[in-house]
C-alpha angles and dihedrals in degrees: 000000000000105000130186122199119210125189142132118332116277114273141146097276109129095210095049092050093048094046092054091046093049094049092047091049095048092049090048089050087053087061101259127137097239133190129173113225102240102222117180138183112260100213088205127126116230108261095243090056098051099084094049097040096045093044090050094047093048090051090049090050091052089051092055106271119152096208118110124254089218093049094156093058090048090053090046092056093044092049091049090052092050093045096054096106093040089051092052091051091047094050090048103045112017123068107216146169125252115286115283129190106192148012095274092057091045089058088050095054091047090059092041092054094040091227112196091193136019118205114202114204175315121215129036095325094134095047100114097205093052101045101037088087092047115043100326126245094273090063093042084057085056095249090151091066107090101166106100091203090071114088115229114208130174114207120195093328113182134214091193096206137039091246109133128221118246117253092255091052091047089054092046095049096041091080089058095045094051090059092065119108090208137354131202130177135205096219122060091214089066093066091062091041093055088048089054089052092050092245097142104126096104100016112224121245129209114242141162126275107261093253090068092056087077123062130239091257091057091060094042088057089056091056090049091059092061137052106258133178127230090235099138098025108143090350134101112277116208120195104181125176099179113019125201141160094274092056092044089052090051090052093049091045092053090045088059096041093050096032085228137132119238134220118208128199127179135172089276088065099054090100088066102029115064123209090253095050087049090055092045091052091057093042094053103033126108095218133007122215116187149148091205128104091215089044086060092042095057093042085059094045091050092042093237120153108244145184115219115207104205116242109189093178089064096042125270092197087084092061096044090055091047092051089050094048094054095030092244119169105225088214094053104049092128092055109044134159097240097184091056090047095048090052088053092048089052090048094053093039088062092048092049095047089048090053091053096043093047093045095051096041102043117100 
């Protein structure tokens, strides 16, 4: 079957790039012709905003402001620089469509590639506050696909937070939800929430984030294909998205406790640290400290003790669901029963693969 995958726009986020790689690879191994829909940020002001914004920026410049008049183009150049390693990984490992910048072009590439199914997910594609400035929730619920012969499947979609939709929004989006052949969610709480909304046809199923569909050995193989440094070997590896004094204090405390040096990587380091190097840092570290969902996910996959620094802005519901799924005590993440956790991963991996197989084979 010809399958398209739609998720958040391409960026330099390690977890986002690895979850799209994992889902595409698993679907390919199932025998499907898979392409990721290469959605990009447009960096263009809407036409109607240009006169006001450019005039305002020019005035601010004349008054001594250091900000650029053509801010969008500066952001584009900066992002392209930060995404250089992610782009290399994407080109090497993920089959994809041409670049698209909006819902109209997505519809075009769906027709060009003659997709028989479109899988939306994973990641926070159904988090209304996150996607309203991208495609909008209606389009992440594939409302732009009008051909009833194209299967609509949601895989491990995430709401990110427990914030509920209003009754008017629930009613509005119900018509899009009901067009899906199958729906699965990344957080167990979302199943009950969808039931509350009356979104029961089809009923949502709880599955794994795509990164868990592959085994540890699959990711280790990726690191063996690249030249990697032993930067974090036997050290504390810190992957921090939003640093603050509390997190810095935790890192210093663990350095003293373990008498160990630490290596820190953030999104500003992606120009220097490849996807493979990031994986290798987790694989070889002594302890992982992170405020990232996928930082925790790969710590679990690699059986590494970790400290999670809660980040409510990015959505802690994701972690609570993950801990519940694998029966992890949030207070004991440095001392876990890895054999029991690995059995749980295998169990849910089979459930998740069965969901994909059934969804794409069912007539």
